[in-house]
ZAPA-468651 format. One record per residue: residue in three letters; chain; x, y, z of N, C-alpha, C in turn. Coordinates in Angstrom, 2 decimals. Example, Ala and Ser with C-alpha at 12.3 -4.5 7.8 and 13.67 -1.06 7.14 Angstrom:
// residues 2
  aa ch      nx      ny      nz     cax     cay     caz      cx      cy      cz
 ALA  A   13.19   -5.69    7.80   12.30   -4.50    7.80   13.20   -3.30    7.80
 SER  A   12.85   -2.25    7.08   13.67   -1.06    7.14   12.90    0.03    7.87
// end
This chain:
// residues 275
  aa ch      nx      ny      nz     cax     cay     caz      cx      cy      cz
 UNK  A   70.50    1.68   36.16   71.23    1.29   35.52   72.81    1.41   35.84
 UNK  A   73.61    0.24   35.82   75.08   -0.16   35.97   75.66    1.08   35.26
 UNK  A   76.62    1.75   35.77   77.70    2.41   34.92   78.97    1.78   34.97
 UNK  A   79.77    1.50   33.76   80.76    1.07   33.65   81.85    1.69   34.21
 UNK  A   82.61    1.12   35.26   83.82    1.80   36.08   85.25    2.17   35.00
 UNK  A   85.84    3.13   35.41   87.03    3.62   34.65   88.31    3.17   36.00
 UNK  A   89.19    2.65   35.56   90.44    2.32   36.28   91.47    3.68   35.92
 UNK  A   92.00    4.13   36.97   93.16    5.12   36.74   94.32    4.69   37.70
 UNK  A   95.26    4.55   37.35   96.62    4.40   38.01   97.47    5.80   38.58
 UNK  A   97.52    5.83   39.96   97.88    6.94   40.69   99.42    6.77   41.33
 UNK  A  100.52    7.33   40.95  101.63    7.09   41.48  101.73    7.89   42.96
 UNK  A  102.01    7.10   44.21  102.25    8.13   45.56  103.64    7.74   45.95
 UNK  A  104.12    8.31   46.80  105.51    7.98   47.25  105.76    6.37   47.90
 UNK  A  104.66    5.69   48.48  104.56    4.47   48.81  104.54    3.26   47.42
 UNK  A  103.83    3.71   46.59  103.97    2.82   45.34  102.64    3.46   44.34
 UNK  A  102.21    2.63   43.46  101.37    2.75   42.59   99.70    2.43   42.99
 UNK  A   99.08    3.41   43.20   97.48    2.95   43.70   96.52    3.01   42.48
 UNK  A   95.34    1.95   42.95   94.61    1.76   41.60   93.09    2.46   42.24
 UNK  A   92.97    3.19   41.26   91.45    4.18   41.72   90.55    3.94   40.55
 UNK  A   89.52    3.73   41.12   88.04    3.31   40.71   87.02    4.59   40.67
 UNK  A   86.95    4.73   39.36   85.83    6.02   39.08   84.64    5.66   38.45
 UNK  A   83.50    5.91   38.57   82.28    5.36   38.10   81.60    6.80   37.88
 UNK  A   81.23    6.99   36.59   80.34    8.17   36.62   80.90    9.40   36.00
 UNK  A   80.01   10.66   35.74   80.88   11.98   35.70   79.91   12.93   36.37
 UNK  A   80.38   13.78   36.57   79.94   15.30   37.39   80.81   15.40   38.77
 UNK  A   79.77   15.70   39.59   80.57   16.15   40.84   80.96   15.26   41.50
 UNK  A   82.45   15.08   42.15   82.99   14.00   42.60   82.53   14.00   44.23
 UNK  A   82.55   12.32   44.48   82.37   11.90   45.76   83.28   10.99   45.88
 UNK  A   83.98   10.91   47.17   84.94    9.89   47.75   84.65    9.16   48.42
 UNK  A   84.52    7.84   48.44   84.13    6.64   49.46   85.29    6.35   50.22
 UNK  A   85.35    6.40   51.52   86.49    5.84   52.22   85.79    4.67   53.31
 UNK  A   86.68    3.58   52.74   86.14    2.39   53.77   86.56    2.42   55.20
 UNK  A   86.17    1.50   56.03   86.73    1.23   57.16   87.96    0.17   57.52
 UNK  A   88.57    0.34   58.62   89.31   -0.58   59.07   90.75   -0.76   57.90
 UNK  A   90.82   -2.06   57.63   91.94   -2.32   56.62   91.06   -2.71   55.25
 UNK  A   89.87   -2.98   55.28   89.21   -3.34   54.07   89.35   -3.04   52.82
 UNK  A   89.01   -3.40   51.60   89.23   -2.89   50.45   87.94   -2.06   49.85
 UNK  A   88.20   -1.04   49.34   87.35    0.01   49.01   86.09   -0.21   48.26
 UNK  A   86.14   -1.53   47.44   85.12   -1.98   46.55   85.25   -3.44   46.54
 UNK  A   83.93   -4.12   46.87   82.69   -3.55   47.12   82.72   -3.22   48.66
 UNK  A   82.26   -2.02   48.87   82.18   -1.53   50.32   80.57   -0.87   50.53
 UNK  A   80.29   -0.08   49.95   78.96    1.01   49.96   78.16    0.42   49.05
 UNK  A   77.03   -0.49   49.33   76.09   -1.20   48.43   75.13    0.14   47.49
 UNK  A   75.19   -0.04   46.30   74.30    0.71   45.59   74.47    2.40   45.26
 UNK  A   75.73    2.82   45.96   76.03    4.13   45.99   76.33    4.71   44.48
 UNK  A   77.05    3.53   43.78   77.72    4.27   42.38   76.36    4.22   41.71
 UNK  A   75.15    3.15   41.52   74.41    3.70   40.71   73.19    4.92   41.19
 UNK  A   73.12    4.81   42.52   72.13    5.74   43.21   72.54    7.33   43.02
 UNK  A   74.02    7.44   42.86   74.58    8.82   42.82   74.87    9.40   41.31
 UNK  A   73.37    9.44   40.68   73.31    9.44   39.27   73.80   11.22   39.25
 UNK  A   74.86   11.31   38.01   75.24   12.66   38.08   76.61   12.98   38.87
 UNK  A   77.04   11.87   39.71   78.28   12.55   40.16   79.55   11.42   39.71
 UNK  A   80.67   11.90   40.09   81.74   10.72   39.81   82.23   10.20   41.05
 UNK  A   82.02    8.88   41.32   81.93    8.14   42.60   83.52    7.65   42.27
 UNK  A   84.31    7.91   43.25   85.76    7.56   43.35   86.04    6.70   44.59
 UNK  A   86.87    5.84   44.50   87.36    4.67   45.43   88.57    4.38   45.31
 UNK  A   89.25    4.08   46.22   90.61    3.56   46.23   91.09    2.85   47.59
 UNK  A   92.18    1.93   47.45   92.74    1.39   48.76   93.84    2.03   48.82
 UNK  A   93.94    3.11   50.30   95.21    3.73   50.71   96.47    2.80   51.01
 UNK  A   97.48    2.98   50.88   98.66    2.32   51.27   98.29    1.81   52.58
 UNK  A   98.39    0.31   52.82   98.28   -0.42   53.81   97.14   -1.08   54.40
 UNK  A   96.14   -1.01   53.39   94.91   -1.54   53.54   94.32   -1.72   51.99
 UNK  A   93.49   -2.89   52.27   93.01   -3.65   51.17   94.02   -4.07   49.98
 UNK  A   93.70   -3.99   48.69   95.03   -4.53   47.77   96.14   -3.70   48.01
 UNK  A   96.33   -2.81   48.60   97.70   -1.98   48.68   98.09   -2.15   50.07
 UNK  A   97.87   -3.54   50.71   98.54   -3.75   51.79   99.71   -3.65   51.92
 UNK  A  100.40   -4.20   50.84  101.80   -4.01   50.59  102.78   -2.87   50.35
 UNK  A  101.98   -1.76   50.58  102.46   -0.66   50.32  102.95    0.11   51.63
 UNK  A  103.45   -0.41   52.58  103.51    0.22   54.22  102.55    0.25   54.94
 UNK  A  102.61    1.17   56.06  101.75    1.01   57.16  100.82    1.97   56.98
 UNK  A   99.61    1.66   57.35   98.57    2.90   57.12   98.53    3.81   58.21
 UNK  A   98.52    5.08   57.85   98.25    6.13   59.18   97.53    6.96   58.59
 UNK  A   96.65    7.74   59.56   95.80    8.98   59.04   96.76   10.02   58.32
 UNK  A   97.84   10.37   58.82   98.45   11.41   57.62   98.70   11.07   56.33
 UNK  A   99.33    9.51   56.29   99.72    9.06   55.02   98.83    8.85   54.21
 UNK  A   97.39    8.61   54.83   96.15    8.50   54.38   95.71    9.79   53.67
 UNK  A   95.82   10.90   54.49   95.29   12.00   54.06   96.29   12.56   52.72
 UNK  A   97.56   12.13   52.74   98.57   12.81   51.63   98.09   11.90   50.29
 UNK  A   97.79   10.56   50.29   97.22    9.58   49.39   96.00   10.21   48.91
 UNK  A   95.02   10.86   49.67   93.95   11.11   49.24   93.98   12.46   48.34
 UNK  A   94.97   13.47   48.77   95.03   14.53   48.20   95.95   14.45   46.46
 UNK  A   96.70   13.27   46.44   97.26   13.01   45.46   96.27   12.39   44.18
 UNK  A   95.73   11.38   44.87   94.64   10.75   44.13   93.55   11.88   43.54
 UNK  A   93.06   12.62   44.10   92.25   13.68   44.14   92.75   14.85   42.99
 UNK  A   93.85   15.13   43.11   94.56   15.96   42.41   94.74   15.47   40.93
 UNK  A   95.13   14.12   41.07   95.49   13.53   39.79   94.16   13.29   38.69
 UNK  A   92.87   13.04   39.50   91.84   12.82   38.86   91.10   14.05   38.93
 UNK  A   91.61   15.10   39.13   91.10   16.50   38.98   89.40   16.19   39.38
 UNK  A   89.52   16.13   40.89   88.36   16.02   41.63   88.71   16.35   42.94
 UNK  A   89.25   17.79   42.85   89.15   18.90   44.34   87.63   19.31   44.66
 UNK  A   87.69   19.59   45.72   86.29   19.72   46.48   85.27   18.99   46.26
 UNK  A   85.87   17.57   46.50   84.88   16.24   46.60   84.08   16.33   47.77
 UNK  A   83.04   15.72   47.89   82.50   15.37   49.09   82.90   13.98   49.42
 UNK  A   83.75   13.82   50.60   84.41   12.98   51.13   83.52   12.16   52.09
 UNK  A   83.25   10.87   51.78   82.31   10.12   52.70   83.20    9.01   53.62
 UNK  A   83.10    8.80   54.92   84.14    7.71   55.54   83.19    7.07   56.46
 UNK  A   83.46    5.83   56.65   82.81    4.93   57.61   83.89    4.35   58.36
 UNK  A   83.81    4.43   59.67   84.32    3.98   61.08   85.92    4.47   60.76
 UNK  A   86.78    3.68   60.72   88.34    4.39   60.56   88.30    5.28   59.31
 UNK  A   87.58    4.94   58.24   87.26    5.79   56.93   87.16    7.40   57.39
 UNK  A   86.04    7.22   58.40   85.44    8.65   58.79   86.80    9.12   59.83
 UNK  A   87.76    8.56   60.32   88.77    9.31   61.03   89.57   10.01   59.85
 UNK  A   90.13    9.22   58.74   90.67    9.65   57.65   90.27   10.87   57.24
 UNK  A   88.76   10.86   56.61   87.70   11.92   56.27   88.16   13.23   57.18
 UNK  A   88.28   13.04   58.21   88.40   14.25   59.29   89.85   14.87   59.24
 UNK  A   91.04   13.80   58.99   92.50   14.07   58.90   92.78   15.06   57.31
 UNK  A   91.85   14.53   56.53   92.00   15.30   55.21   91.33   16.47   55.41
 UNK  A   90.01   16.48   56.08   89.51   17.77   55.86   90.23   18.97   56.61
 UNK  A   91.24   18.68   58.06   91.54   19.38   58.50   92.68   19.75   57.98
 UNK  A   93.57   18.68   57.28   94.68   18.90   56.44   94.61   20.04   55.35
 UNK  A   93.30   19.92   54.54   92.93   20.59   53.21   91.76   21.19   53.37
 UNK  A   91.38   22.24   54.52   89.78   22.80   54.60   89.24   23.36   53.23
 UNK  A   90.36   23.71   52.45   89.76   24.48   51.08   89.56   23.74   50.09
 UNK  A   90.01   22.32   50.14   89.91   21.46   49.16   88.74   20.21   49.20
 UNK  A   87.73   20.41   50.26   86.69   19.38   50.16   85.31   20.14   49.98
 UNK  A   84.58   19.37   49.33   83.35   20.01   49.04   82.17   19.87   50.58
 UNK  A   82.47   18.75   51.11   81.47   18.47   52.38   82.39   17.17   52.84
 UNK  A   81.97   16.91   54.17   82.37   15.66   54.92   81.31   14.91   55.35
 UNK  A   81.14   13.95   55.22   80.05   12.92   55.55   81.11   11.72   56.88
 UNK  A   80.67   11.81   57.72   81.12   10.83   58.77   80.04    9.41   59.07
 UNK  A   80.45    8.49   58.87   79.64    7.68   59.14   80.08    6.53   60.65
 UNK  A   79.37    6.92   61.66   79.68    6.17   62.90   81.11    6.18   62.92
 UNK  A   82.23    7.41   62.99   83.58    7.31   62.74   84.27    6.78   63.94
 UNK  A   85.50    5.91   64.03   85.98    5.53   64.92   86.63    7.00   66.06
 UNK  A   86.32    6.97   67.01   86.61    8.29   68.17   87.96    8.65   68.11
 UNK  A   88.29    9.88   67.53   89.89   10.23   67.60   89.76   11.03   68.76
 UNK  A   88.59   11.54   69.39   88.64   12.66   70.63   88.53   11.74   71.89
 UNK  A   88.72   10.73   72.26   88.90    9.74   73.34   89.98    9.10   73.46
 UNK  A   90.90   10.01   74.17   92.45    9.36   74.22   92.39    7.86   74.94
 UNK  A   91.85    7.52   75.71   91.55    6.26   76.13   91.50    5.24   75.08
 UNK  A   90.07    5.32   74.28   89.80    4.25   73.36   90.65    4.69   72.25
 UNK  A   91.33    5.66   71.83   92.26    5.78   70.96   93.44    4.81   71.10
 UNK  A   93.80    5.20   72.30   95.11    4.39   72.70   94.94    3.07   72.83
 UNK  A   93.62    2.45   73.46   93.68    1.21   73.62   92.85    0.46   72.21
 UNK  A   92.54    0.78   71.05   92.19    0.28   69.92   93.61   -0.37   69.35
 UNK  A   94.83    0.20   69.27   95.93   -0.60   68.64   96.48   -1.44   69.35
 UNK  A   96.46   -1.28   70.75   96.99   -2.14   71.90   96.12   -3.61   71.75
 UNK  A   94.81   -3.71   71.71   94.00   -4.70   71.71   94.03   -5.42   70.51
 UNK  A   94.09   -4.91   69.28   93.92   -5.54   67.83   95.52   -6.23   67.70
 UNK  A   96.62   -5.18   68.38   97.81   -5.86   68.26   97.99   -7.21   68.96
 UNK  A   97.56   -7.12   70.13   97.51   -8.40   70.81   96.71   -9.38   70.05
 UNK  A   95.73   -9.07   69.57   94.74  -10.20   69.21   95.75  -10.89   68.09
 UNK  A   96.44   -9.82   67.14   96.90  -10.25   65.98   97.92  -11.24   66.19
 UNK  A   98.73  -11.07   67.41   99.70  -11.78   68.00   99.50  -13.52   68.52
 UNK  A   98.00  -13.36   68.45   97.62  -15.02   68.82   97.70  -15.70   67.83
 UNK  A   98.52  -17.04   67.87   98.52  -17.88   66.76   97.09  -18.62   66.80
 UNK  A   96.83  -18.58   65.69   95.65  -19.55   65.24   95.70  -19.99   63.86
 UNK  A   94.90  -21.29   64.02   95.12  -21.94   62.73   94.61  -21.69   61.62
 UNK  A   94.63  -21.85   60.43   93.95  -21.30   59.33   92.38  -21.76   59.53
 UNK  A   91.77  -22.98   59.66   90.84  -23.39   60.03   90.27  -22.53   61.01
 UNK  A   90.86  -22.37   62.14   90.00  -21.56   63.17   89.52  -20.03   62.67
 UNK  A   90.70  -19.76   62.05   90.94  -18.10   61.59   89.42  -18.14   60.71
 UNK  A   89.35  -19.04   59.69   88.38  -19.03   58.80   86.94  -18.98   59.52
 UNK  A   87.11  -20.13   60.64   85.67  -20.28   61.40   85.61  -18.65   61.97
 UNK  A   86.60  -18.05   62.61   86.33  -16.80   62.99   85.71  -15.82   62.24
 UNK  A   86.05  -15.88   60.96   85.35  -14.67   60.11   84.21  -15.34   59.84
 UNK  A   83.79  -16.44   59.59   82.50  -16.93   59.33   81.59  -16.75   60.32
 UNK  A   82.16  -16.84   61.83   81.32  -16.43   62.75   80.90  -14.81   62.84
 UNK  A   81.97  -14.13   62.58   81.61  -12.74   62.44   80.77  -12.28   61.33
 UNK  A   81.04  -12.81   60.10   79.80  -12.74   59.19   78.26  -13.18   59.69
 UNK  A   78.09  -14.36   60.28   76.86  -14.50   60.62   76.51  -13.57   61.36
 UNK  A   77.19  -13.33   62.63   76.66  -12.48   63.64   76.24  -10.99   63.10
 UNK  A   77.15  -10.65   62.47   76.47   -9.27   61.76   75.57   -9.35   60.73
 UNK  A   75.36  -10.56   60.09   74.22  -10.50   59.16   72.75  -10.66   60.28
 UNK  A   72.86  -11.45   61.28   71.50  -11.35   62.31   71.68   -9.83   62.39
 UNK  A   72.63   -9.47   63.14   72.07   -8.02   63.93   71.74   -7.24   63.14
 UNK  A   72.26   -6.98   61.90   71.97   -5.82   60.79   70.54   -6.01   60.21
 UNK  A   69.67   -6.99   60.24   68.18   -7.07   59.74   68.39   -7.40   58.58
 UNK  A   67.41   -7.59   57.43   67.65   -7.84   56.19   68.24   -7.01   55.54
 UNK  A   69.32   -7.79   54.55   70.08   -6.88   53.56   69.87   -7.42   52.27
 UNK  A   69.53   -6.65   51.17   69.80   -7.12   49.88   71.30   -7.88   49.17
 UNK  A   70.98   -8.51   48.25   72.45   -9.44   47.69   73.53   -8.35   47.77
 UNK  A   73.38   -7.24   47.31   74.54   -6.38   47.07   75.04   -5.92   48.45
 UNK  A   74.19   -5.68   49.18   74.73   -5.66   50.54   75.45   -6.48   51.43
 UNK  A   74.95   -7.63   51.10   75.67   -9.08   51.46   76.98   -8.78   51.18
 UNK  A   76.99   -8.66   49.89   78.36   -8.98   49.01   79.26   -8.05   49.78
 UNK  A   79.16   -6.57   50.00   79.76   -5.84   50.53   80.04   -5.95   52.04
 UNK  A   79.13   -6.58   52.82   79.28   -7.14   54.15   80.30   -8.06   54.18
 UNK  A   80.41   -9.22   53.15   81.33  -10.37   53.00   82.70   -9.93   52.78
 UNK  A   82.69   -8.66   52.08   84.02   -7.95   51.75   84.49   -7.28   52.82
 UNK  A   83.77   -6.84   53.68   84.01   -5.96   54.74   85.05   -6.95   55.72
 UNK  A   84.26   -8.30   55.92   84.51   -8.95   56.90   85.86   -9.89   56.29
 UNK  A   85.90  -10.13   55.10   86.71  -11.08   54.57   88.02  -10.71   53.87
 UNK  A   87.85   -9.31   53.17   88.90   -8.38   52.72   90.21   -8.39   53.40
 UNK  A   89.75   -7.87   54.80   91.03   -7.82   55.59   91.24   -8.83   56.92
 UNK  A   92.27   -9.28   57.29   92.29  -10.22   58.47   92.42   -9.06   59.78
 UNK  A   92.83   -9.76   60.79   93.00   -9.17   61.94   94.37   -8.63   62.05
 UNK  A   95.45   -8.99   61.47   96.85   -8.84   61.24   96.96   -7.22   60.49
 UNK  A   96.02   -7.57   59.30   96.03   -6.20   58.35   95.21   -5.17   59.27
 UNK  A   94.24   -5.54   59.89   93.54   -4.18   60.43   94.29   -3.83   61.79
 UNK  A   95.23   -4.68   62.17   96.00   -4.22   63.62   97.15   -3.44   63.06
 UNK  A   97.65   -3.50   61.76   98.63   -2.63   61.10   98.11   -1.27   61.00
 UNK  A   96.78   -1.42   60.37   96.09   -0.33   59.82   95.59    0.75   61.00
 UNK  A   95.83    0.37   62.31   95.46    1.18   63.46   96.87    1.51   64.13
 UNK  A   97.91    0.94   63.91   98.88    0.56   64.78   99.51    2.22   65.32
 UNK  A   99.17    3.02   64.42   99.84    4.40   65.33   98.48    5.35   65.33
 UNK  A   97.34    4.66   65.41   95.99    5.50   65.70   95.90    6.27   66.81
 UNK  A   96.58    5.83   68.01   96.54    6.66   69.35   97.08    8.01   69.06
 UNK  A   98.48    7.56   68.71   99.21    8.98   68.47   98.82    9.86   67.38
 UNK  A   98.17    9.19   66.11   97.75    9.93   65.35   96.28   10.88   65.84
 UNK  A   95.52   10.11   66.33   94.40   10.61   67.15   94.30   11.82   67.99
 UNK  A   95.46   11.71   68.47   95.95   12.69   69.64   96.45   14.14   68.94
 UNK  A   97.00   13.83   67.76   97.75   14.81   67.09   96.71   15.73   66.41
 UNK  A   95.73   14.77   65.96   94.45   15.33   65.12   93.46   16.18   66.05
 UNK  A   93.26   15.50   67.05   92.19   16.04   68.22   92.72   17.62   68.45
 UNK  A   94.00   17.69   68.81   94.46   18.92   69.09   94.42   19.97   67.95
 UNK  A   94.14   19.49   66.38   93.72   20.56   65.53   92.59   20.68   65.02
 UNK  A   91.45   20.15   65.89   90.30   19.95   65.27   89.84   21.74   65.63
 UNK  A   88.84   21.97   64.49   88.32   23.21   64.32   86.74   23.40   63.42
 UNK  A   86.12   24.04   63.63   84.61   24.04   62.68   85.24   24.12   61.34
 UNK  A   84.83   23.58   60.42   85.16   23.66   59.11   83.99   24.64   58.46
 UNK  A   84.34   24.97   57.38   83.38   25.83   56.76   82.56   24.88   55.73
 UNK  A   83.11   23.89   55.24   82.22   23.25   54.33   81.13   22.23   55.35
 UNK  A   80.00   21.81   54.55   79.35   20.86   55.65   79.95   20.07   55.89
 UNK  A   79.33   19.57   57.42   80.18   18.33   57.88   78.63   17.80   58.58
 UNK  A   78.41   16.44   58.13   77.24   15.62   58.73   77.92   14.26   59.65
 UNK  A   78.01   14.24   60.86   78.08   12.90   61.49   77.00   12.18   61.61
 UNK  A   76.82   11.13   61.06   76.03    9.92   61.34   76.04    8.91   62.54
 UNK  A   75.55    9.12   63.61   76.16    7.82   64.72   74.83    6.79   64.92
 UNK  A   75.32    5.74   64.99   74.31    4.49   64.94   73.38    4.78   66.33
 UNK  A   72.34    3.82   66.41   71.33    3.76   67.22   72.10    3.63   68.54
 UNK  A   72.48    4.38   69.78   72.85    4.05   71.01   72.23    4.94   72.02
 UNK  A   72.29    4.61   73.18   72.05    5.42   74.13   72.77    6.77   74.26
 UNK  A   71.83    7.99   74.63   72.61    9.11   74.67   73.68    9.02   75.77
 UNK  A   73.46    8.13   76.60   74.73    8.22   77.62   75.95    7.42   77.02
 UNK  A   75.52    6.48   76.10   76.98    5.65   75.55   78.19    6.36   75.37
 UNK  A   79.04    5.96   75.65   80.53    6.59   75.62   80.72    7.14   73.98
 UNK  A   80.39    6.17   73.11   80.57    6.41   71.88   79.66    7.54   71.17
 UNK  A   78.43    7.62   71.66   77.35    8.50   71.23   78.00   10.18   71.75
 UNK  A   78.63   10.07   73.07   78.98   11.20   73.61   80.12   11.81   72.95
 UNK  A   81.07   10.79   72.53   82.55   11.21   71.72   81.80   11.66   70.58
 UNK  A   80.64   11.42   69.72   80.44   11.77   68.51   79.69   12.90   68.49
 UNK  A   78.87   13.34   69.81   78.41   14.67   69.97   79.45   15.78   70.01
 UNK  A   80.59   15.20   70.76   81.47   16.02   71.08   82.25   16.45   69.48
 UNK  A   82.43   15.56   68.73   83.23   15.49   67.44   82.44   16.32   66.55
 UNK  A   81.12   16.36   66.66   80.45   17.02   65.62   80.37   18.54   66.10
 UNK  A   80.65   18.75   67.19   80.30   20.15   67.87   81.82   20.92   67.43
 UNK  A   82.66   20.06   67.62   84.23   20.52   67.24   84.57   20.96   65.56
 UNK  A   83.56   20.13   65.12   83.73   20.32   63.75   82.52   21.37   62.98
 UNK  A   81.90   21.80   63.74   80.78   22.88   63.40   80.10   21.67   62.54
 UNK  A   79.75   20.79   62.69   78.93   20.04   61.88   77.64   19.62   62.48
 UNK  A   76.49   18.92   61.96   75.45   18.43   62.25   75.19   16.91   62.55
 UNK  A   74.83   16.64   63.97   74.77   15.25   64.15   73.53   14.49   64.04
 UNK  A   73.61   13.52   63.36   72.21   12.75   63.07   72.44   11.35   63.43
 UNK  A   71.38   10.68   64.22   71.29    9.32   65.00   70.37    8.71   63.87
 UNK  A   70.56    7.71   63.24   69.66    6.99   62.51   69.07    5.89   63.27
 UNK  A   67.66    5.73   63.52   67.35    4.74   64.47   67.02    3.18   64.17
 UNK  A   67.56    2.53   64.74   67.36    1.23   64.38   68.98    0.57   63.84
 UNK  A   69.96    1.36   63.69   71.21    1.11   63.08   72.10    0.65   63.97
 UNK  A   73.31   -0.53   63.54   74.62   -0.63   63.92   75.48    0.25   63.27
 UNK  A   76.71   -0.45   64.16   77.94    0.26   63.46   78.14    0.35   61.72
 UNK  A   77.86   -0.81   61.22   77.91   -0.65   59.73   76.64   -0.38   58.99
 UNK  A   76.20    1.17   59.28   75.00    1.61   58.81   74.77    1.94   57.62
 UNK  A   76.05    1.96   56.64   75.93    2.02   55.33   75.16    0.98   54.59
 UNK  A   75.52   -0.27   55.59   74.94   -1.38   54.98   73.25   -1.42   54.88
 UNK  A   72.81   -0.93   55.99   71.46   -1.17   56.32   70.54    0.15   55.62
 UNK  A   71.23    1.29   55.33   70.64    2.23   54.75   71.15    2.89   53.69
 UNK  A   71.41    1.84   52.84   71.90    2.92   51.45   71.37    4.08   50.75
 UNK  A   70.21    3.92   50.75   69.50    4.81   49.91   69.39    5.95   50.53
 UNK  A   69.00    5.90   52.13   69.10    7.07   53.10   70.60    7.92   52.96
 UNK  A   71.43    7.04   52.71   73.19    7.30   52.76   73.05    8.46   51.32
 UNK  A   72.38    7.62   50.31   72.42    8.55   48.88   71.80    9.76   48.92
 UNK  A   70.53    9.56   49.71   69.72   11.12   49.90   70.78   12.21   50.70
 UNK  A   71.43   11.49   51.65   72.19   12.56   52.66   73.19   13.25   51.59
 UNK  A   74.07   12.47   51.10   75.19   12.74   50.08   74.34   13.84   48.92
 UNK  A   73.42   13.68   48.37   72.96   14.30   47.50   72.47   15.64   48.03
 UNK  A   71.89   15.94   49.38   71.64   16.85   50.32   73.00   17.74   50.61
 UNK  A   74.13   17.16   50.76   75.32   17.97   50.98   75.95   18.50   49.52
 UNK  A   75.64   17.63   48.53   75.99   18.07   47.19   75.24   19.42   46.73
 UNK  A   74.03   19.40   47.15   73.31   20.53   47.18   73.68   21.96   47.66
 UNK  A   74.26   21.58   48.65   74.92   23.18   49.33   75.79   23.41   48.69
 UNK  A   76.64   22.79   47.49   77.52   23.45   47.01   77.21   24.41   45.54
 UNK  A   77.97   25.43   45.53   77.51   26.46   44.43   77.91   25.51   43.28
 UNK  A   77.08   25.67   42.35   77.25   25.12   40.87   78.24   25.83   40.15
 UNK  A   79.02   25.41   39.35   80.36   25.83   38.87   79.53   26.47   37.17
// end
């Protein structure tokens, strides 16, 4: 059964954020990747997580809040703290995909006593200085290439079709989320969202330590020798977390296995003491 969402407005230094909340119970915060909008992004989770308060919002510099300044990991962490305090949802389980996974790590390191658990879905690797510094350079160069609107639209259509083929069968809701992932943020917005990623990642890597609360890092199906897989192994170890590899999955694994993700979130919630 679809549960009606609530909207809460939260003021942060950059401006006013619109927070979506569905359900009641233990809080779960969903963080999207890149500069994409936070809803729709995770198919079926709002319905699957019965007994939970599912929270999502666009941090400054992303999604519908692109006009509220530049997205950085530290400013994103501060926005999460402000939102969760405003909606009385401290000790939330924080779920982040891709760049949202890096942001989840930043928040958990900044506020280790205020998280109930962390689930990282194929996170952008913060612990590989070469990749972390290359990402903003590459996207920055791409964003400065002048492309006619028709060609830009064609590029997004091509990306959508390529992902749709590579991900295998997706139901209607997952397709809606895939379309939002591809179309809700262009290359310029994404480049802006990672413009400080190299420096942010370097600073965060120096602060990594095992967390007391549960940490699960889910990596996509890659060879053990693959650079991203090795980065994820080291990252899970640094956080004192569990590494899972889901067979057959690509980077947007939240679209391929939403039911499995819901079960994983439930398992992390089950490790929390009941109040």
